[in-house]
C-alpha positions in Angstrom: -11.8 2.5 -28.5 -11.2 -1.0 -27.7 -13.6 -2.6 -25.6 -12.7 -3.4 -21.9 -11.8 -6.8 -20.9 -13.9 -8.0 -17.9 -13.7 -11.9 -17.4 -16.7 -14.0 -16.8 -17.1 -14.7 -13.0 -16.5 -18.2 -13.6 -13.2 -17.6 -14.8 -12.1 -15.4 -11.9 -9.3 -17.4 -9.9 -8.4 -16.8 -6.1 -4.8 -16.3 -7.6 -5.7 -13.4 -10.0 -7.6 -11.9 -7.0 -4.7 -12.3 -4.4 -2.2 -11.1 -7.1 -4.1 -8.3 -7.8 -4.6 -7.2 -4.1 -1.0 -7.8 -3.5 0.0 -4.3 -4.3 -0.6 -1.7 -1.5 -2.0 0.8 -4.1 -4.4 -1.5 -5.6 -5.9 -2.5 -2.4 -6.4 0.9 -1.2 -8.1 1.5 -4.7 -10.0 -1.5 -4.1 -11.2 -0.7 -0.6 -12.3 2.7 -1.7 -14.3 1.3 -4.6 -16.1 -1.5 -2.0 -16.6 1.2 0.5 -18.7 3.4 -2.1 -22.4 2.5 -3.2 -22.1 4.5 -6.3 -19.6 4.2 -9.3 -16.3 5.8 -8.8 -14.2 7.9 -11.4 -10.7 7.1 -12.1 -10.0 10.7 -11.5 -11.1 10.7 -8.1 -8.0 8.3 -7.2 -5.3 10.6 -8.3 -4.1 10.9 -4.5 -4.2 7.5 -3.1 -3.1 7.6 0.7 -2.1 11.1 0.3 0.4 10.5 -2.6 0.0 11.6 -5.9 -0.2 8.7 -8.5 0.3 9.4 -12.2 -2.8 8.8 -14.2 -0.9 6.3 -16.5 0.2 4.4 -13.4 -3.5 4.3 -12.2 -4.6 3.1 -15.4 -2.5 0.3 -14.9 -3.7 -0.8 -11.7 -7.3 -0.4 -12.7 -6.4 -2.7 -15.5 -5.1 -5.2 -13.4 -8.1 -4.9 -10.9 -10.6 -5.3 -13.7 -8.7 -8.2 -15.3 -8.8 -9.9 -12.1 -12.5 -9.7 -11.9 -12.6 -7.3 -9.0 -14.2 -4.4 -10.7 -16.1 -3.5 -13.5 -15.3 -0.3 -15.6 -17.7 1.5 -17.9 -16.7 4.3 -20.0 -18.8 7.7 -19.7 -17.7 10.2 -22.1 -14.0 10.7 -21.4 -14.4 9.4 -17.8 -14.0 5.7 -16.7 -16.4 4.7 -13.8 -15.7 1.5 -11.7 -18.0 -0.5 -9.6 -16.7 -3.6 -7.5 -18.0 -7.4 -8.6 -18.1 -8.3 -4.9 -21.7 -9.6 -4.9 -20.7 -11.9 -8.1 -17.2 -13.1 -6.5 -19.0 -13.8 -3.1 -21.3 -16.1 -5.3 -18.4 -18.0 -6.3 -16.0 -17.7 -3.3 -18.2 -16.8 -0.4 -16.4 -14.6 2.4 -13.3 -14.2 0.3 -13.6 -10.5 -0.1 -15.0 -10.0 3.2 -11.9 -11.7 4.8 -9.4 -9.6 2.7 -11.2 -6.5 3.3 -11.4 -7.0 7.2 -7.6 -8.0 7.1 -6.9 -4.8 5.1 -8.8 -2.6 7.7 -6.8 -4.4 10.6 -3.5 -3.8 8.8 -4.5 0.0 8.2 -5.3 0.4 11.9 -2.1 -1.3 12.9 0.1 1.1 10.7 -1.9 4.2 11.9 -1.5 3.2 15.6 2.4 2.6 14.8 2.6 5.7 13.1 1.0 7.5 16.1 3.5 6.1 18.4 6.3 7.3 16.4 5.0 10.8 16.4 4.6 10.7 20.3 
């Protein structure tokens, strides 16, 4: 198997981070990884936001997150485990990931509130 590409933290750019997190599915995946202290298996993300995501599509999303420097992937047998690189990124771009995560939480809360109003 080919080794996974993980950019050195010095090579991670703000543009790559913002591009990787511009997709709603990827930002949901990243938020889930950041919210967990242990590594996350790729297979645990098959339903994202209640929708089934094909494994090939998930693989593409994980590759983009990994190549942007946001996560580190590690093969364990037939499974791929992922962990965030937030601490490393925070050393280069202090507060960036925290600000993005906070904005994402506000957006999710706003969408949930809007959805609840529509159902009423």
